[in-house]
Backbone as CSV, one residue per row, in Angstrom:
resi,resn,N_x,N_y,N_z,CA_x,CA_y,CA_z,C_x,C_y,C_z
1,UNK,177.030,-126.398,-23.770,177.602,-127.874,-22.820,179.154,-127.273,-22.198
2,UNK,179.493,-128.023,-21.759,181.299,-128.569,-21.790,181.515,-129.624,-21.983
3,UNK,182.573,-130.105,-21.060,183.327,-131.126,-21.614,182.708,-131.678,-20.928
4,UNK,183.091,-132.214,-19.748,181.956,-133.002,-18.342,180.593,-133.549,-19.503
5,UNK,179.690,-132.995,-19.450,178.587,-132.930,-19.751,177.736,-133.943,-21.589
6,UNK,178.881,-133.707,-22.085,179.597,-134.439,-23.501,179.853,-135.553,-23.270
7,UNK,180.620,-135.726,-22.775,181.124,-137.351,-22.032,180.392,-138.019,-21.595
8,UNK,179.501,-137.163,-20.905,178.197,-137.636,-19.820,177.506,-138.222,-20.939
9,UNK,176.885,-137.763,-21.948,175.726,-137.753,-23.389,176.133,-138.626,-23.962
10,UNK,178.028,-139.034,-24.197,178.935,-139.979,-25.158,178.161,-140.937,-23.796
11,UNK,179.066,-141.648,-23.146,179.039,-142.257,-21.792,177.504,-143.199,-22.316
12,UNK,176.230,-142.815,-22.513,175.324,-142.530,-22.307,174.577,-143.291,-23.437
13,UNK,174.894,-142.500,-23.974,175.090,-143.155,-25.450,175.584,-144.536,-25.869
14,UNK,176.871,-144.777,-25.437,177.123,-145.795,-25.319,176.713,-146.967,-24.758
15,UNK,176.167,-146.700,-23.497,175.417,-147.902,-22.429,174.226,-148.301,-23.143
16,UNK,173.490,-147.182,-23.955,172.591,-147.535,-24.957,171.067,-146.935,-23.780
17,UNK,171.289,-146.205,-22.997,170.087,-145.970,-21.472,169.440,-145.013,-22.136
18,UNK,167.749,-145.288,-22.239,167.220,-144.935,-22.312,167.183,-144.125,-20.515
19,UNK,167.023,-142.438,-21.479,166.841,-141.357,-20.211,166.600,-140.420,-20.218
20,UNK,166.322,-139.263,-19.915,166.501,-138.273,-19.716,166.851,-137.082,-19.610
21,UNK,167.558,-135.930,-20.565,168.763,-134.507,-20.280,167.635,-133.531,-20.094
22,UNK,167.561,-133.472,-18.295,166.944,-132.229,-18.466,168.024,-131.137,-17.667
23,UNK,167.880,-129.429,-18.271,169.094,-129.239,-19.208,168.037,-127.831,-17.685
24,UNK,168.931,-127.584,-16.055,168.409,-126.497,-15.448,169.390,-125.221,-15.368
25,UNK,168.720,-124.492,-14.140,169.465,-124.063,-14.357,170.849,-123.910,-12.897
26,UNK,171.676,-123.798,-13.228,172.840,-123.659,-12.373,173.067,-123.382,-11.094
27,UNK,172.342,-122.750,-10.911,172.080,-122.602,-9.387,171.518,-123.384,-8.830
28,UNK,170.905,-123.971,-9.355,169.527,-125.121,-9.115,170.415,-125.873,-8.649
29,UNK,171.318,-126.535,-8.874,172.473,-128.168,-9.224,172.612,-128.558,-7.941
30,UNK,172.435,-128.163,-6.934,172.666,-128.807,-5.487,171.014,-129.487,-5.060
31,UNK,171.328,-130.663,-4.638,170.146,-131.622,-4.372,169.453,-131.011,-4.458
32,UNK,169.467,-130.183,-2.772,167.933,-130.060,-2.617,167.752,-128.833,-3.495
33,UNK,168.317,-127.700,-3.135,167.964,-126.893,-4.746,166.946,-127.171,-5.654
34,UNK,168.247,-128.289,-6.290,166.998,-128.888,-7.416,165.339,-129.121,-7.266
35,UNK,165.960,-129.885,-6.473,164.267,-130.840,-6.022,163.436,-129.444,-5.964
36,UNK,163.617,-128.965,-4.817,162.792,-127.910,-4.642,161.907,-126.956,-5.801
37,UNK,163.352,-126.446,-6.607,162.643,-126.058,-7.959,162.070,-126.473,-8.941
38,UNK,162.467,-127.512,-9.289,162.024,-128.368,-9.896,160.709,-129.838,-9.211
39,UNK,160.845,-129.473,-8.329,159.298,-130.571,-8.322,159.803,-131.710,-8.089
40,UNK,160.610,-132.429,-8.179,161.212,-133.982,-7.767,161.990,-134.171,-6.791
41,UNK,161.060,-135.292,-6.084,161.133,-135.812,-4.523,162.855,-136.029,-4.591
42,UNK,162.746,-135.975,-2.690,164.563,-136.327,-2.614,164.829,-137.781,-2.749
43,UNK,163.818,-138.450,-2.334,163.804,-140.055,-3.130,164.517,-140.645,-3.728
44,UNK,163.678,-139.590,-5.186,163.698,-140.286,-6.760,165.892,-139.622,-6.719
45,UNK,166.870,-138.995,-5.855,167.502,-138.207,-5.821,168.885,-139.002,-5.802
46,UNK,169.921,-139.211,-6.708,170.762,-139.666,-6.222,171.898,-138.800,-6.013
47,UNK,172.993,-138.817,-5.424,174.217,-137.872,-5.383,175.474,-139.323,-5.359
48,UNK,176.357,-138.190,-6.141,177.394,-139.618,-6.678,178.317,-138.884,-6.084
49,UNK,178.794,-139.388,-4.966,179.316,-138.367,-4.170,181.682,-139.432,-3.854
50,UNK,182.725,-138.726,-3.663,184.220,-138.944,-4.192,184.560,-138.927,-2.867
51,UNK,184.816,-139.707,-2.631,185.762,-140.206,-0.695,187.226,-140.620,-1.298
52,UNK,187.791,-140.055,-0.302,189.836,-140.004,-0.917,190.173,-140.870,0.487
53,UNK,190.972,-141.736,0.827,192.038,-142.121,1.771,192.330,-140.784,1.694
54,UNK,193.293,-140.698,3.331,194.180,-139.982,4.010,195.435,-140.158,4.074
55,UNK,195.343,-141.443,3.999,196.800,-140.870,3.686,197.732,-141.384,2.027
56,UNK,198.923,-141.457,1.726,199.276,-141.545,1.253,199.445,-142.334,0.679
57,UNK,199.757,-143.627,-0.766,198.491,-142.915,-1.734,197.929,-142.626,-1.464
58,UNK,197.262,-142.141,-1.946,195.984,-141.452,-1.575,194.940,-142.693,-3.293
59,UNK,193.443,-142.994,-2.089,192.624,-144.085,-3.340,191.184,-142.898,-3.840
60,UNK,190.634,-143.411,-4.611,189.963,-142.351,-4.893,188.194,-143.232,-5.014
61,UNK,187.137,-143.623,-4.902,186.186,-143.983,-4.879,184.833,-142.880,-5.260
62,UNK,183.875,-143.739,-6.184,182.960,-142.974,-6.218,181.759,-143.783,-5.291
63,UNK,180.905,-142.944,-5.043,179.691,-144.042,-4.235,178.603,-143.174,-5.328
64,UNK,177.599,-144.093,-5.116,175.895,-143.769,-5.012,175.230,-143.535,-4.106
65,UNK,174.825,-142.753,-3.732,173.312,-142.993,-2.755,171.951,-142.249,-2.923
66,UNK,171.460,-142.696,-2.113,169.904,-141.254,-2.724,170.253,-139.868,-1.695
67,UNK,169.448,-139.574,-2.519,169.368,-137.976,-1.409,169.198,-138.241,0.149
68,UNK,168.206,-138.907,0.486,167.253,-139.228,1.429,168.776,-140.109,2.709
69,UNK,169.982,-140.654,2.583,170.336,-140.952,3.041,171.420,-140.289,3.281
70,UNK,172.627,-141.073,3.802,173.984,-140.299,4.324,174.540,-141.531,4.047
71,UNK,176.088,-141.510,3.642,176.824,-141.804,2.765,177.786,-142.665,4.866
72,UNK,177.712,-144.069,4.483,178.953,-144.669,5.450,179.548,-144.691,5.418
73,UNK,180.482,-143.386,4.789,182.258,-143.598,4.447,182.955,-144.242,6.143
74,UNK,182.630,-144.233,7.603,182.969,-144.540,8.216,183.298,-145.820,8.974
75,UNK,182.380,-146.527,7.997,182.449,-147.856,7.921,182.572,-148.707,6.785
76,UNK,181.368,-148.418,6.164,180.774,-149.363,5.062,182.587,-148.812,4.230
77,UNK,182.888,-147.527,3.659,183.565,-147.087,2.714,184.787,-147.222,3.335
78,UNK,185.343,-147.111,4.120,186.511,-147.312,5.078,186.560,-149.317,4.478
79,UNK,186.213,-150.110,4.296,186.098,-151.444,4.444,185.895,-151.583,2.990
80,UNK,185.112,-151.488,2.538,185.478,-151.136,0.598,186.646,-151.086,0.286
81,UNK,187.680,-149.667,0.612,188.336,-149.330,0.332,189.532,-149.989,0.655
82,UNK,189.717,-150.726,1.659,190.322,-151.262,2.788,191.670,-150.552,3.126
83,UNK,191.202,-149.390,4.092,191.517,-148.378,4.759,191.347,-147.899,5.956
84,UNK,192.051,-147.435,6.436,191.725,-146.825,8.441,190.904,-145.346,8.127
85,UNK,191.104,-144.994,7.528,190.822,-143.399,7.680,190.494,-142.532,5.863
86,UNK,189.216,-142.453,5.888,188.855,-141.997,4.303,187.751,-140.225,4.628
87,UNK,187.379,-139.568,4.025,186.352,-138.621,4.029,186.691,-138.229,2.072
88,UNK,185.611,-137.292,2.719,184.564,-137.004,1.534,185.629,-135.897,0.974
89,UNK,185.969,-136.433,-0.904,187.531,-135.011,-1.706,186.620,-134.032,-1.201
90,UNK,187.594,-132.910,-0.863,187.028,-132.258,-1.121,186.661,-131.191,-3.069
91,UNK,185.812,-130.324,-3.390,185.353,-129.820,-4.489,186.595,-129.959,-5.339
92,UNK,187.567,-129.008,-4.527,188.736,-129.159,-6.190,189.056,-130.380,-6.285
93,UNK,189.619,-131.434,-5.173,190.509,-132.621,-5.338,189.343,-133.888,-6.084
94,UNK,188.082,-133.622,-5.984,186.540,-134.431,-6.100,186.830,-133.685,-8.152
95,UNK,187.186,-132.484,-8.265,187.515,-131.948,-9.892,188.307,-132.720,-10.767
96,UNK,189.655,-132.315,-9.846,190.658,-132.871,-10.661,190.626,-134.155,-10.441
97,UNK,190.130,-135.704,-10.312,189.473,-136.951,-10.125,188.847,-136.750,-11.618
98,UNK,187.265,-136.485,-10.990,186.885,-136.892,-11.764,186.552,-135.396,-13.283
99,UNK,187.069,-134.590,-12.503,187.069,-133.759,-14.200,185.039,-133.247,-14.363
100,UNK,184.557,-133.025,-13.320,183.470,-133.024,-13.232,183.411,-131.814,-12.129
101,UNK,181.906,-130.938,-11.822,181.957,-129.978,-11.441,181.001,-130.343,-9.927
102,UNK,181.193,-129.764,-9.267,180.831,-130.400,-7.613,179.088,-129.885,-8.000
103,UNK,177.547,-130.589,-7.570,176.604,-130.246,-7.646,176.632,-131.113,-9.518
104,UNK,177.687,-131.595,-10.075,177.056,-132.886,-11.724,178.263,-133.749,-11.605
105,UNK,178.683,-134.132,-10.355,179.242,-134.738,-10.109,178.501,-135.993,-10.711
106,UNK,178.394,-137.462,-11.815,177.236,-138.225,-12.245,178.542,-139.909,-11.940
107,UNK,177.973,-141.059,-11.968,178.427,-142.172,-12.557,178.918,-142.216,-13.399
108,UNK,177.871,-141.205,-14.764,178.369,-141.311,-16.033,179.901,-141.130,-16.058
109,UNK,180.561,-141.782,-17.089,182.016,-141.210,-17.566,182.657,-140.567,-16.307
110,UNK,182.823,-141.356,-15.037,184.153,-141.517,-14.341,185.192,-141.954,-15.423
111,UNK,186.685,-141.414,-14.445,187.772,-141.982,-14.972,187.839,-143.353,-15.373
112,UNK,188.827,-144.126,-16.213,188.511,-145.777,-16.446,189.609,-145.977,-15.098
113,UNK,189.308,-147.337,-14.550,189.716,-147.760,-13.226,188.840,-146.972,-11.763
114,UNK,188.327,-146.237,-11.838,188.316,-145.794,-10.715,186.476,-146.550,-9.934
115,UNK,186.809,-146.864,-8.879,185.200,-147.941,-8.726,184.839,-147.288,-7.943
116,UNK,183.164,-147.601,-8.261,182.126,-147.553,-7.961,180.828,-148.530,-7.154
117,UNK,180.654,-147.326,-6.285,179.826,-148.295,-5.156,178.370,-147.272,-5.569
118,UNK,177.386,-148.361,-5.118,175.940,-147.896,-5.120,174.848,-148.975,-4.616
119,UNK,174.527,-147.862,-3.578,173.829,-148.354,-2.503,172.703,-149.536,-2.813
120,UNK,171.913,-150.123,-2.494,171.155,-150.945,-2.971,169.848,-150.481,-3.344
121,UNK,169.765,-149.494,-2.163,168.494,-148.847,-1.842,168.419,-147.790,-3.359
122,UNK,169.577,-147.683,-4.127,169.699,-146.785,-5.300,168.768,-147.806,-6.096
123,UNK,169.166,-148.791,-6.267,168.150,-150.284,-8.154,166.957,-150.657,-7.503
124,UNK,166.234,-149.908,-5.739,164.877,-150.321,-5.586,164.198,-149.592,-6.604
125,UNK,165.125,-147.982,-6.712,164.011,-147.016,-7.033,163.340,-147.527,-9.236
126,UNK,162.792,-146.654,-9.570,161.966,-147.022,-10.800,162.925,-146.164,-12.200
127,UNK,163.006,-145.131,-10.688,164.275,-144.334,-11.631,164.713,-143.800,-10.664
128,UNK,165.996,-142.342,-11.763,166.759,-141.874,-10.340,166.856,-140.177,-11.044
129,UNK,167.181,-139.911,-10.098,168.053,-138.423,-11.111,169.714,-138.076,-10.551
130,UNK,171.049,-138.057,-11.446,171.501,-137.903,-10.871,172.455,-137.199,-11.908
131,UNK,173.652,-136.368,-11.567,174.166,-135.023,-12.122,174.345,-135.416,-14.035
132,UNK,175.238,-134.485,-14.370,175.479,-134.739,-15.445,177.217,-134.222,-16.309
133,UNK,176.981,-134.293,-15.204,178.317,-133.739,-14.998,179.280,-132.877,-14.976
134,UNK,177.924,-131.627,-15.222,178.515,-130.096,-14.828,177.304,-129.383,-14.102
135,UNK,177.298,-128.098,-13.626,176.267,-128.195,-13.168,174.504,-126.985,-13.646
136,UNK,174.829,-127.574,-14.671,173.619,-127.367,-16.236,172.669,-128.197,-16.679
137,UNK,172.810,-129.416,-15.410,171.606,-130.465,-16.758,171.573,-131.616,-14.976
138,UNK,170.625,-132.118,-15.216,170.625,-134.215,-14.441,170.876,-134.133,-15.562
139,UNK,169.792,-135.658,-15.132,170.120,-137.020,-16.634,168.859,-137.702,-14.979
140,UNK,168.048,-138.217,-15.709,166.795,-139.117,-15.382,166.811,-140.764,-15.956
141,UNK,167.651,-141.464,-15.151,167.674,-142.636,-15.567,167.345,-143.526,-14.943
142,UNK,166.928,-144.920,-15.557,166.263,-146.207,-14.609,167.979,-146.506,-14.065
143,UNK,167.839,-146.928,-12.808,168.922,-147.483,-11.745,170.154,-149.177,-12.143
144,UNK,168.801,-149.173,-13.303,169.802,-150.797,-13.698,170.744,-149.828,-14.925
145,UNK,170.437,-149.230,-15.219,171.968,-148.535,-15.665,173.191,-148.007,-15.492
146,UNK,172.666,-147.743,-14.508,174.201,-147.672,-12.836,174.528,-148.880,-12.647
147,UNK,174.039,-149.580,-12.882,174.986,-150.585,-12.673,175.598,-151.412,-13.587
148,UNK,175.452,-151.089,-15.191,176.090,-151.946,-16.035,177.531,-151.082,-16.629
149,UNK,177.425,-150.151,-15.427,178.611,-148.993,-15.294,179.994,-149.921,-14.987
150,UNK,181.546,-149.336,-15.963,182.535,-150.644,-15.396,182.570,-149.881,-14.188
151,UNK,182.873,-150.642,-13.033,183.944,-151.223,-12.135,182.567,-150.615,-10.655
152,UNK,181.233,-150.932,-11.124,180.640,-150.664,-10.032,180.171,-151.860,-9.677
153,UNK,179.878,-151.855,-8.474,179.683,-152.823,-7.052,177.653,-152.222,-6.778
154,UNK,176.659,-152.427,-6.609,175.863,-152.712,-5.936,176.086,-153.331,-4.334
155,UNK,175.992,-152.517,-3.006,176.452,-152.210,-2.119,175.327,-152.641,-0.973
156,UNK,174.618,-153.267,0.050,174.433,-153.430,0.668,174.200,-152.614,1.912
157,UNK,174.040,-151.551,2.635,174.215,-150.902,3.458,175.307,-150.007,3.359
158,UNK,175.542,-148.957,2.012,176.808,-148.457,1.666,176.176,-146.988,2.485
159,UNK,174.628,-147.060,2.500,174.819,-145.716,3.087,173.497,-146.133,4.132
160,UNK,173.238,-144.731,5.006,172.912,-145.141,6.422,171.406,-144.221,6.432
161,UNK,170.301,-144.093,7.140,168.918,-143.316,7.446,169.489,-142.665,7.631
162,UNK,169.128,-141.218,6.951,169.085,-139.936,7.250,168.762,-139.388,8.262
163,UNK,168.376,-138.829,9.815,167.874,-138.167,10.726,166.195,-137.403,9.848
164,UNK,167.377,-136.666,9.116,165.997,-136.133,8.734,166.024,-135.648,7.463
165,UNK,165.469,-135.826,6.564,165.356,-135.663,4.921,165.295,-134.609,4.315
166,UNK,165.902,-134.380,2.852,166.394,-133.272,2.576,163.663,-132.499,1.595
167,UNK,163.583,-130.878,1.632,162.499,-131.806,1.473,161.665,-131.567,0.141
C-alpha cells in the first residue's frame, strides 16, 4: 500500500465513516475498466476531478461527480472558482497537487485548504465507489461521508448529463 492509500485509510478512520476497501488490479483503476471488470454500475461510481485556473496564480479545486455525468467546467466550476478560464489539471499537475495517482484520486485525504465540490446527484445515492488514493484499490462509502470532509460543499448542477454512459 502506498503513502496516498495509507493517508486515505487514516482519513476514513478519523471520520469514523463506514466503508468497504476494495483491492483491485491497478490495470483496472480507470472507472470504465473498473466497472466492467468488477461488476459495479457506473451510476454508483463517482470520479474526483482536479480543475485548475488557467491564469497565474494557479488555483485548484477538486470536484466529485457521478461517472455517468460530466463536470461543468466551463460554467459552474469557473463560477465557483471566480475565474474566467479553467481546465482539467493534467496528470502530473493533479498528482503534484493531491499526492494521488490518476485513477485513484479521492475526496479523502486531499490537501488542507483545497476546495471540494460535490455534485448533488452524488448525494442522492445510497453508496458510491470512489478512488482510494492509488490505483490498487477503490472505496465503497455512503455519500454522506463526503459531505463531512473539510472544505466540502454540495453543489446543484456541478455536473451535466452525458449523452452516452459508461458500460
